[in-house]
DRENBAFI-562695 format. One record per residue (C-alpha): residue number from 1; residue in three letters; x, y, z. Coordinates in steps of 0.001 Angstrom, whole numbers. Each point is the difference from the previous one (the first is absolute). Example, Ala and Ser with C-alpha at 12.3 -4.5 7.8 and 13.67 -1.06 7.14 Angstrom:
# residues 2
pos|code|u|v|w
1|ALA|12300|-4500|7800
2|SER|1370|3440|-660
# end
This chain:
# residues 287
pos|code|u|v|w
1|MET|-18634|-411|932
2|PHE|-579|-211|3741
3|LYS|-3803|142|-106
4|ASN|-392|-1985|-3164
5|LYS|2045|-3157|626
6|ALA|-2903|-2019|1349
7|LEU|-2297|1347|-2704
8|GLN|2557|-879|-2687
9|MET|165|-3569|1266
10|VAL|-3781|-366|-105
11|MET|-316|1642|-3408
12|ALA|2784|-2137|-1441
13|MET|-1944|-3111|967
14|VAL|-3398|1305|-1077
15|VAL|998|1671|-3242
16|GLY|2251|-2849|-1067
17|THR|-2952|-2413|-91
18|SER|-2898|2243|-1072
19|THR|-1711|1347|-3062
20|LEU|-1507|3452|-119
21|VAL|-2945|1149|-2115
22|GLY|1055|2628|-2508
23|PHE|-1981|2334|-2213
24|GLY|-2891|-1745|-1753
25|GLY|-58|-2740|2622
26|ALA|2921|-1945|-1506
27|PRO|2136|-1772|2605
28|GLN|3626|1136|125
29|SER|2709|-2135|1557
30|VAL|2248|1923|2385
31|SER|3342|-1366|1247
32|ALA|2071|1087|2959
33|ALA|3430|1447|-812
34|SER|2503|-2810|-434
35|ASN|3030|-604|2183
36|MET|3297|1648|-826
37|VAL|2443|-2038|-2097
38|PRO|3371|-125|1784
39|ASP|3503|-589|-1187
40|TYR|2416|-2030|2098
41|GLU|3303|824|1654
42|VAL|1982|-2878|1460
43|LYS|2231|1184|2862
44|LEU|2542|-2306|1619
45|LEU|2690|747|2562
46|LEU|3700|-730|-349
47|ASN|2314|-604|2942
48|PRO|1900|3280|470
49|ASN|2853|-1789|1764
50|VAL|644|-1984|-3175
51|VAL|-914|2254|-2938
52|LEU|1533|3249|1294
53|GLY|3707|692|229
54|SER|1767|1890|2767
55|ASP|-1020|3210|-1785
56|PHE|-3687|-1050|269
57|LYS|-293|-187|-3781
58|LEU|-1007|-3070|-2011
59|THR|2893|-2401|-524
60|SER|1394|-512|-3478
61|SER|-1346|-3569|-95
62|VAL|-3573|1251|529
63|LYS|350|2709|-2644
64|THR|1533|-2447|-2461
65|ALA|-2763|-2565|543
66|PHE|-2664|2500|-1034
67|GLY|2004|2044|-2509
68|MET|-118|3099|2194
69|PRO|2295|2964|-616
70|ASP|1968|1671|2790
71|THR|-2223|3077|-261
72|VAL|-3011|292|2288
73|THR|-3000|2300|234
74|LYS|-507|1761|3325
75|MET|-3465|398|1507
76|ASN|-638|2115|3082
77|VAL|-3246|-938|1739
78|GLN|-2024|1233|2955
79|PHE|-3508|-598|1336
80|MET|-2291|2433|1816
81|ASP|-2308|-878|2887
82|THR|-1040|1118|3460
83|ASN|1903|-1133|3081
84|ALA|-2833|-2476|645
85|LYS|286|-1264|-3621
86|ASP|-3706|654|-595
87|ILE|439|-131|-3783
88|TYR|2057|-3194|-63
89|ASN|-2352|-1702|2456
90|ASN|-2848|659|-2448
91|GLY|1870|-1772|-2769
92|TRP|1416|3061|-1803
93|SER|3592|1096|-652
94|PRO|657|3516|-1353
95|ARG|3550|64|-1379
96|ILE|2378|2501|-1569
97|ARG|2810|-1299|-2188
98|LYS|2783|1712|-1908
99|THR|1630|-2131|-2666
100|GLU|3406|858|-1393
101|GLY|-288|1709|-3368
102|GLU|-3586|1169|490
103|ASN|-899|3628|669
104|ASP|-3212|-351|2000
105|PHE|-957|-1832|3149
106|GLU|-2164|-3081|-433
107|LEU|-2990|88|2346
108|SER|-1827|-3262|567
109|TYR|-3060|-916|2032
110|LYS|-111|-3768|462
111|LYS|-2860|-2039|1507
112|ARG|826|-3562|983
113|TYR|-2245|-3033|407
114|ALA|1234|-3210|1571
115|ILE|-537|-3139|-2089
116|THR|-1013|-3125|1882
117|GLY|1623|-3067|-1523
118|ASP|-326|293|-3770
119|ASP|-3336|1851|18
120|ILE|1084|2869|-2236
121|ASN|-3521|447|-1348
122|GLY|-1350|346|3527
123|ALA|2317|2945|668
124|LEU|-919|1598|-3347
125|THR|-3695|-428|820
126|LEU|423|1603|3414
127|ALA|1844|2899|-1622
128|ASN|-2857|311|-2483
129|GLN|-2523|152|2831
130|GLU|2052|2806|1538
131|GLY|-46|2007|-3227
132|PHE|2980|-1237|-2044
133|ASN|-1213|-1495|-3273
134|SER|1033|-334|-3636
135|GLY|-1288|3503|-707
136|ASP|2706|1531|2201
137|THR|2492|688|-2772
138|GLY|2063|2281|2247
139|TYR|841|-2901|2319
140|GLU|2211|-3016|-673
141|ALA|-647|-3377|1615
142|GLN|2894|-2324|669
143|ILE|464|-3324|1757
144|GLU|3214|186|2014
145|TRP|1092|-3657|39
146|GLY|2547|-729|2689
147|TYR|1564|-3199|1270
148|GLN|-3180|-1237|1693
149|LYS|-2182|3089|287
150|LYS|-2030|1803|-2655
151|THR|-1416|3530|306
152|LEU|-2277|2007|-2275
153|SER|1194|3582|-349
154|ILE|-2019|2715|-1723
155|THR|2008|3126|-719
156|ARG|-681|3500|-1266
157|THR|3221|1668|-1148
158|LYS|517|3707|-630
159|SER|2974|2315|-409
160|GLY|844|3202|1820
161|SER|2756|2545|312
162|LYS|1279|2484|2555
163|SER|2666|2624|-486
164|GLY|3150|-62|2097
165|TYR|822|-3679|-423
166|SER|2623|-1574|-2220
167|GLY|1547|-3368|-731
168|MET|-1398|-2762|2164
169|ASP|-1399|2353|2664
170|LEU|-3471|-780|1323
171|PRO|-2323|2763|1252
172|ASN|-17|936|3671
173|GLN|-2969|-748|2241
174|ALA|-2015|3125|-820
175|ASP|532|-313|-3746
176|SER|-708|-3729|85
177|ARG|-3295|668|1732
178|SER|-1059|2633|-2520
179|LEU|1003|-2112|-3018
180|LEU|-2004|-3003|1169
181|ILE|-2964|2085|1185
182|ASN|-262|1993|-3222
183|ASN|91|-3157|-2131
184|ALA|-2082|-2292|2205
185|PRO|-2503|-2090|-2005
186|ASP|-3609|-45|1202
187|LYS|-73|-3683|952
188|PHE|2923|471|2363
189|ASN|-1205|3347|1319
190|ASN|-3499|-1238|827
191|TRP|867|-3539|1077
192|VAL|-1169|148|3624
193|SER|-1866|3292|-54
194|SER|-170|3067|-2207
195|GLY|3451|1576|-126
196|TRP|1517|-2739|2164
197|GLY|3126|-505|-2127
198|THR|1061|3616|-255
199|SER|-829|544|3680
200|LYS|2374|-2801|983
201|LEU|2662|1261|-2405
202|SER|-201|3468|1563
203|SER|1376|-1483|3242
204|SER|2281|-2568|-1616
205|ARG|3742|-445|304
206|ILE|2704|-1647|-2089
207|TYR|726|-3722|265
208|GLY|3410|-465|-1593
209|PRO|1614|1051|-2225
210|VAL|1664|-3075|-1462
211|LEU|2426|307|-2909
212|ALA|-317|-3231|-1988
213|LYS|1988|-1120|-3043
214|ARG|-1394|-1983|-2926
215|SER|1849|-2233|-2453
216|VAL|-1661|-1291|-3178
217|GLY|763|-3244|-1840
218|THR|-1755|-2994|-1506
219|TRP|-900|-3516|1097
220|SER|-1896|-2669|-1914
221|GLY|-1374|2494|-2479
222|GLN|-1145|2407|2730
223|LYS|1336|3453|776
224|LEU|1318|-467|3533
225|TYR|501|2739|2578
226|ILE|2107|-289|3136
227|GLU|-397|2762|2561
228|VAL|2184|583|3059
229|TRP|-1805|1832|2808
230|PRO|2050|1223|3023
231|ILE|-2568|156|2812
232|LEU|541|998|3622
233|ASN|417|-3125|2097
234|ALA|-2431|-977|2763
235|ALA|2250|1413|2737
236|GLY|328|3310|-1836
237|THR|3777|-193|214
238|GLY|983|-1061|-3502
239|THR|-1136|-1163|-3409
240|GLU|-1730|-3161|-1182
241|TYR|214|-695|-3713
242|VAL|-3040|-1361|-1816
243|VAL|808|-1444|-3433
244|GLU|-2988|-722|-2220
245|ALA|-160|-1590|-3455
246|SER|-3150|619|-2028
247|PHE|-1599|-296|-3408
248|LYS|-3375|1041|-1417
249|THR|-2426|-1775|-2294
250|SER|-3613|387|-1107
251|SER|-558|-3768|210
252|GLN|-964|-1787|3203
253|ALA|1197|-3304|-1471
254|THR|3405|1486|-834
255|ALA|270|1569|3454
256|SER|-762|-3330|1665
257|ALA|2383|-2082|-2106
258|LYS|2881|2483|-5
259|HIS|-439|649|3743
260|ASP|812|-3631|715
261|GLU|2754|-121|-2634
262|LEU|1736|3065|1395
263|ILE|-118|-1379|3533
264|ALA|1607|-3220|-1222
265|TYR|2661|1947|-1914
266|LEU|844|2217|2977
267|GLN|74|-2997|2347
268|ALA|2419|-1809|-2298
269|LYS|2278|3046|89
270|GLY|-230|205|3793
271|TRP|-1423|3526|-242
272|PHE|-3623|-491|1060
273|LEU|-1472|1346|3242
274|ALA|-3184|-1897|877
275|GLN|-1977|2958|1343
276|ASP|-2636|2336|-1355
277|SER|1033|3542|-835
278|LEU|-1410|2582|2423
279|LYS|1872|3175|-941
280|THR|-2868|2413|637
281|GLN|-828|-1590|3344
282|LEU|3636|181|1108
283|ILE|191|3688|-913
284|MET|-3257|769|1810
285|ASP|1174|-1921|3082
286|ARG|3523|1396|235
287|TYR|-103|3698|-913
# end
């Protein structure tokens, strides 16, 4: 990866517009690998002071509006990085998550690309030039569509297990390191230099954990999720609650239209918080 990025960019331009001579002298058209095809996740914030009760759970009016049951699914989440946040500063986020009802830990390696304005294709093209293309079936591309900001995320997800843990427990620092090192995909591992990813993980620490709760309902024909994330506040003395509503779709047109419709609906209810969701950044900054 590290030595080939520039070469990949040149080859993508040359190969994408060239023909090569095959056996017998017949010209053969050769095309560069196409960009990944993303799905879309709209993520909007709700005002925690309005939508949460004194018990920091969703109010009955919110649950009723979206047909949500009283039951929630717990998700315990932590990130791993060096003290200097070398991994995060290179656009990657290695994460371990334990979801209620699942036996194994979910290990994810996420690479993010900022999207300027509405230039989604530009971000996909840059990712392609850096080695992420439609042939990467092990990776999933997603446009995270916030209030005003859009981000391309490309994620490789794996599962892992360690003995000695039960319930919602997450692995300790040593076990978290070994899980993420042993399952590290090549693109992450060799991003800056050969073995860079696992080298950084070997000196990483835990950022978190955060025990979030997810409720599931419906809105305008979409499956709607609302997650409540209790995150350490900026002063480090208490808890700040981040409440995020989201839905997923494979259609950019649907994402765009429903994004605006959901904002209008939440505004009419008095529940909307006009900010972009930055959960990962808050966790990396505060733990």
